[in-house]
N, C-alpha and C positions, 0 to 999 in steps of 0.2 A: 504494499500499500504506500503511495506517495505521500508526501507531506500535506499536500493540498486536500487529498481526499481524507486522510486521518484527521485533520483539523477542522473539517467542515462541520458546523452544527446547524442542525434543522430547526427553525423556529416558526412556530405557526404565526401565519400572517395576521397582524393586527388592523382590524378596520378603524383607522383613524377617524374618519367621518362619524362613526358611531360614538367614539369616546368624546368628540368634540360636543356632542348634544348634551353631554352630562356635566353638570356643575359639581365638582368634587365636595363643595360645601353641603350640598344636599345629602350626600352619603354621610357626612358627620352629623347632620341633623338627624338622619334616620337612625344611626347608631345610638344617639342620645335619647330619641324617642323609645327605641327598643328596651333600653335598659331602665328608664325612669317611668315609663308608661304614663307620662304626664305632659302636656305641652308646657305648662308653666315651668315645671322643673327641668324639663330639657332645654327650655330657653335659658334658664339661669346657668345651666351646666355649660353651655357654649357661648355665653356672655351676648345674647341677643334679647330683643323685647319679646313678649309672647306674641304680639302680632306678626313679628317677622317669623317666628316658628311656626305659626298657624299658615302662613303663606309657603312656608317651605314644605309643610305637609301636604298642601294642595298641589304643589308642583311634582311632589313624589309621588302622589296618586295619579297623576297624569301620565308621568314617566313610566310607572310600572303597570299602568292600567288595572289598578286594583285599589280597594278602599284603604288596605294596609292596617288600619286600627278601626274598631268600632267601640262606641261609647256604651257603657253597662253601669249600672248602679255601683259596681266595684272599681270603676275606672276605665281606661282605655285597655281593650284586649286585642292583640295582634290578630290578624287573619292568617290562614295558613300560608298565604304567600309571603308575608312578613316574617313569619316564624322560619319559612325555608331559607329567606335572604339573610337571616342574622349570622349564622356562622361564616357564610361567604364573606359577608360585609366586614366581619371581626377580622379575618385573615388579610383581606385587602388593606385595611386601615393599619394593620400591624406592619405589613410590608412597606406601606408608604412611609410609615414611622422610621423603619430600618434604613429605608432608602436614602432620607434626608438627614438623619442623624449620624454623627461621626462616633458610632459605637467603639468601645475598646475592643480590640481584636483579641479573641481566646482561641489558641491553637486547639484545645481540647474539644471545643464544640464547633469550630470553623468547618464550612463544607465548600470545597472549591477544587478547581481543575488547574494545574500549573504545567505550561508547555515549554520544555527545555531542549536545546539543540546542545549536544555533547559528543565529543569524538570517543571513539571506541577506548583508546588508552586510558584516558581519563574516566570514562563512564564505568569502565569494569572494576575500577577501584572505588570510586566516589558512590555511585548509585546503590550498591547493597547496603552501605553504611546509611546513606540518606533515607531509603525507603524503610528500613528497620527503624530507624529513629522516628520517622512519621508515624508508623503504625502504632508506636508507643506512646508518642506525645500529641500527635495530631492526625487521628485515624480517619478524619473526613477529608483530608486533603490528598488529591489523586495526582500523580505525576506522570506525564506523557513525554518520554524522552526519545529523541531521534538522533541518530549518529551520522546521517548524510542528508543535510539540509543546505540548499543552494540559496544565495542571496539572503544571507541570515539578517543582515542588518535591515534590509527592506522588510522582512517578516517581523522583526522586533518592532518596526515603525507601524505596520498596519495591523498589529495585534494578534497575528497567528502564531507567534512566539512571544513568550514572556521573559525568558533568559537564553543566552548563548554561551556556553563555556567553551572557548576555542582558542587556536593559536592567534596571538595578537596581529591584528591587521595594521596596514601601514599607516592608515588615518581613521579617524572616527569624527563624526560630526559633533557638535556642541550638544546636540539632543540626546546624546548617549552617555549614560554613566558607565564608566569603565574601571574595573577593580582587578589590580594584578593579583593572580592567586598562586605564581610559581613561575620559576625559570630554570631551564636545565639544558645542558648541551645534547644535541642528538648524538647516538653512537651507532656504529655499525654492528648489526646482528647477524650471527650465522650458526649453524649447527656446531656442537662442541667437537666434532671430528673433522671439521672443515680444513682443508689445506693450510689455510692462514693461521689457524689457532696455535698460539705458542711462538709466533714470529713477530719481529718487530717490522711491519710492514708499511711501505708508503702509500699514500692515497691512490697513486696510480695503480698499485697492485690491486686494490680492492675494486677499483673502477672497471679492471679487466674481466671481472667474474659477472654473471648474469644477475640481473637486479630483479628484486620485487619491489614494486612501488605501491605503497600503501596510500589510497586515495584519500585526500583531504579536501572538505568543501571550501569553495571560494579560494581555491589555493592561489590564484593570481593576485589576490588581495593581501597576501600574508606579508608581514613585515621582513621576514628573512626567507624568502623563497629559494635563494640559492642554496641556503643552508639545509633546506629540507628536501628539494628534489635533486636527486643525483644527476639527472640528464642536464640539469643548469649548469654543472660543473664542466660540462664539456661541450659549452656552446649550444645547448639545445638538442644535441642529438639524443634519439630515445632508442637506439639500436640495441642496447644492453638491457633494457626493461623488457623481460620476457613475461611478466605476470604482473597485472595491474588490478587491485581489488580494494573494496571498503569492507571486506569480510575478514576481520582480525584472526579468527582461528584458522582459516584457510591460508592466510598469509603466513603464519607461523609454521604450520604444518609443511608447506611447501619448503621452508627454510630447513625445516628437520630432514627431509628427504632428498635434498638437492644440494649442489654447491652455490645456490643462489645467496645473495647477501641482501640486506635491507637497511636501510637508515631509519632509525626509530628513536623515540624517546626513552631515557632509561627505564620508565615505568614498565616497559615490555620485559624487562629482566628482574625488576624488583617484585614483581607479584609472582609468586610461586607456582600457581596453576598455568601461568603463560610460559614460564622459562625453563620447563624441563626439556633438557637436551639441547638448549641454545645457550650462547655465550656472547660476549662483547669482545670483538676483535681489538687488537692493540694496533690501532693506526696512527702513524705520526700525521698530523696535519698543520698546515700553515695558519689555518684560520681558527679563531678563537669564538666558535660558534655557540650562540645560546638562543633557544627558543622560548619565548615568554608566553604564557597562558593568561587569559583574561575572562573574568565574569562580566557580561554586557547586559544591560537592560535599557530600555527606551525611558525617556523622561516621563511617559504618560503614567508610569508605576511610581512616581517619586511620593505620591501622597496616599498610596496604598498601603495600609497597615499589614494586610497579608503578605504583599510580596517584599516589604521591607524586612519583615519577620523571616521569610523563606531565603531571601539573599543573606542574612546574617548567618543562618544555619549552613548554607552551602559554604560561605567564605570560612567560617569555623572549622568545618570539616575539612577544607582543602589546606588550611593553614596547619592542622595536626598532621595531615598525610605528607605534606611537604616537609615537615620537621623530621619526620621518621625516614623519608627519603634522604635527606641531607646527613643524617646520623648513619646512613647505610642500612638500616633495618628493613627487611623484606616485608612485602605486604602478604602477610600470610592469610590462610582462610579466615574470613570474618566470622566472628562468633556474635550471635544475637544479644543484643543488650551491651555489647562492648563500648560503644560510642554514647557517651551522655554529655548533655549541654546545659549550663546553667545561664539563663537569660540575664541574670543580674551581673 
């Protein structure tokens, strides 16, 4: 399923013309009448005169084509139509109240969908930690993560994506919030019995072997395209790229079974489930290459308590994972409940 299909939301068409016929103040008046069962008391409750409330009741009877209330010795009694409207009306007014009020965000009770673009290398380490944490602390938040999304900045702007965690782009507009989450040098990866293993090889030596190219979205926008794409080191020739894929397990399995080499982030070797029978080649390079990773969102999310909280969680997880990588600790199999975060 492509990103467009996955992110499309079907919404029942709203008849705006029908809504424009309704004065929302009438719904407030009806709510007060249903609860007070008295024109005078309902008028006091919504701070209008009794005459104004009587006029509102008349308009409500016309709108719903029903008397709504009948007078009895015991006061005003709602008709079956009015009784039927009461729970629906309560839900509508409650939703409007929540819509216009800036309520405090509570992760435990929040219900929301968050759409995230994240590359395979980062995702395989980050996402298990993130989802486990959300299941324990914010079970109503659902994450939709995609590893191959083109034109990510456009999708952040049009709302089909909420966040992108990707290799740093050469430039971002002022409408984007950009947070650095880590920086690491790419490494040459090959099987642990590769002919170059154990040797101090030159970059020309590794470039002579067939390459696996791991596909990265929007790669021409990357800040360090030459450091990431091996073909760029040879003036753009791709003759040695024998396999290109965005499927990470397939790329690594090809490395295990052939003499192919691949330029990859160190995370490919720090995660134990990925690195079986793979190793980093000892290659002398004249370039001090570092690839930076950033978490990006559009300015439309700046006032959203949900997305502010979600961003803080991702940044905190990334900080802890990057600290472990810098200490040389492998990303061992994640244990449920291993990550905990205190918002204070």
